[in-house]
N, C-alpha and C positions, 0 to 999 in steps of 0.2 A: 325267608330262609326256610329250607326244608330240614326238618329234624330227622335224625336217623333212628332215634329211640323215643318211644312215647313218654318215658318217665321224665324227660327233661322239658316236656311241653308245658307251657304256662298260659294263662289267660292273656297275658301281655304279648304273646306270640300270634294270637288269633285275630283275624281281621274280618270285616264285612263290607260289602260294597254292592251297588246296584241303584237304579233309578228310584226304586221304591223307598229308599231311605231318605230321599230328598223331598218326598211329598207327592201329591197327585190329586185327583178328583174322585168324588164319590162314584161308585160303580165301576171304576177302573180296577184292573188287576195290578196291584203294586208288587213288584218283584225285587228280591235281593238275595245275595248269596253269602254264606259264612265260610271262610277259608281257614282250616286248621293248619295248613302248611305241613301236613304230615300224611304221607301215603301209607295206608295200612299194609302191614306185612301179611302175606297169605299164610305164613307159618306161625303167625301170632294171633291171639284172640283179642288183642288190644285194638280198639277203634275209638279215637277221641270224639267222634261224632256222638257216641252214646253218652258222653259226659256233658254235652251241651244242654243248657236250659234256655229255651227261647220263649219269651212271654210278651204279649202285646196287650196294652191297656188303652182305653179311650171311650168315646161316647157310645160306640156300638159294643156292648158287652153281653155275653162272651163273644169274642171275635174269632171266627173260624180262620185258623192259620195253617196253610198247607205246607208241610215240611217234608222234603224228600232228599235222600242222599244223592249226590252227584253221580254222573255216569262212571261206571267202573270203580276202581279204587283210587279216586282222586283226593279223598280226604275233605271234600267240600259238601255243604248242605245248601240246597236251593229252596227258597221260601217264597210264598206269595199270599196276599190277602186282599179282599175287596171290601172296603168300608162302605156302610150304607148311610152313615151320618157324618157331616163335616165336623172339623175340630182338630185339636192337636193330640196325636196319639204318642204314647211312650212305648218304645221297644227295648226290652231288657234282654241282653244276650250274655249269659254267664257260662264259664267253664270251670268246673270244680268249685262252684260257688262264687267265683270272682268275675267281675265284669271284664269283657274283652275290650280291645281298643275301640274307643268311641262310644261305648255303651254307658248309660242308656241313650238311645237315639230319640230325638224329637221329630216326629213326622207330621207335617201340616197337611191336612186334607181339606180341600175346598169344594165348592159346588153345592147343589141343592140336595136335600135329603132324599134318598131313594125310597120309594113307596111311602112318602111322607103322609099323603092323605089316607092311605090304607092303614098305616100304623096309628096315626092319631085318632082316626075314626073309631077304633075299637077301644080306646081308653075311656074308662068310666069313672066318674067322680061322684061319690054318694056319701051318705052318713048323716048322723043326727044334727050336725052343725054346719051344713052347707049353706043354709040361708039365715039361720039365727044362732047367736052365741050368748054366753053368759059372761059378764065382766068378771075377771078374776077366776073364772072356772076353767076346768080342763076340758076344752072343746075338741071334738074329733071329726076329721074328714077322712074318708077312705078313697084311695086311688088304686084302680086295677088297670095296669098297663097292657094286660093280655098277652104281651110278647116280651119275654125276658131279654131278648137281644137289644132292646132299646132302653134298658134300665139306666145305662150310663148317661143318657141324654135327658133324664127326668129331673125336673126342678119344680119347686113350689116356693113362691114368694108372696108375702102379704104386706099390703100398705093400708094405713088407717089415718085417723085424724092427726093433726099436727101434734107432735110430742108423745103420741101413743106408742106403747110397746106391746108386742104380741108373744114373745118367747116361742117362736114357731120351731117345731122339731119334726123331722120325718123319720119314721122307723119302718123297716121291712118286716112284715109279719108272715108273708107267704112268698112263694117264688115270684109272683107277679103283683102282689098286693102290698100297699104301703099305707100306714096310718100317719096322718098329719095332725099333730096336736098343737093347739095354740091357746093362749090365755090373754085376751085383750085387757089392757090396763084401764081404759076409759070407755064410756058408752059412745056409740056413734056408728058410722058406716065404714066397713072395712072391705077391701078388695083382695081376693085370693087369685093369684095367677098360677096356673098349672100348665107347664110347657114340656114338650119333647124337642130337644135341640133347638130351643128358642122359638118354637112354634106352639101357639096355644092349642090345647086339646079342646074337643067339643064342650061348649058351655063356659069356657074360660075367656075372660076373667069372671069370677063368681062374686056377687055382691052379698055381703053378710052384715046383718044388723046386730050389734052387740048392745045389750041393756042389762 
């Protein structure tokens, strides 16, 4: 339905469509359009496209999202993005703070990680407790991913002796640097897995002796 005045336009009137909303592969350009169903009046300053908030979340963060107004005064917005890591991405499209029809959209991206070897090769894991740890102590391992665009794919998991607890926590301390703190509950050998999009970084898994 085409609205004659912008004042009556609501989030529930706005739609989005396109192949990009249904998923795709890493490296592909995923495209979709947002339709306000309102043609801006040349004699008015009101343009509903200025009130749209389009945000994308997922493994590749921040994710470059190209947003352009449609040709002429069509009242539509054309969007495109190219994910470098696989996974499920969440697309939020809001108008005046409210979700439009179908939002948030879940977009499944498949395929292999683009530049996977290049990205993981630059990740560095270091710190005082990469090899040895103190039982019950606050042990620290540092991770520098080097590239903030892969932060969404970073994970750190630790396994230890049967029944052991580690209370592992990861905290961002700089744009690309994270501290992993852990406190092993019993003596023994622990294994720390550091991955980017489920792929081990250089040196991972790390063997740590706690005593």
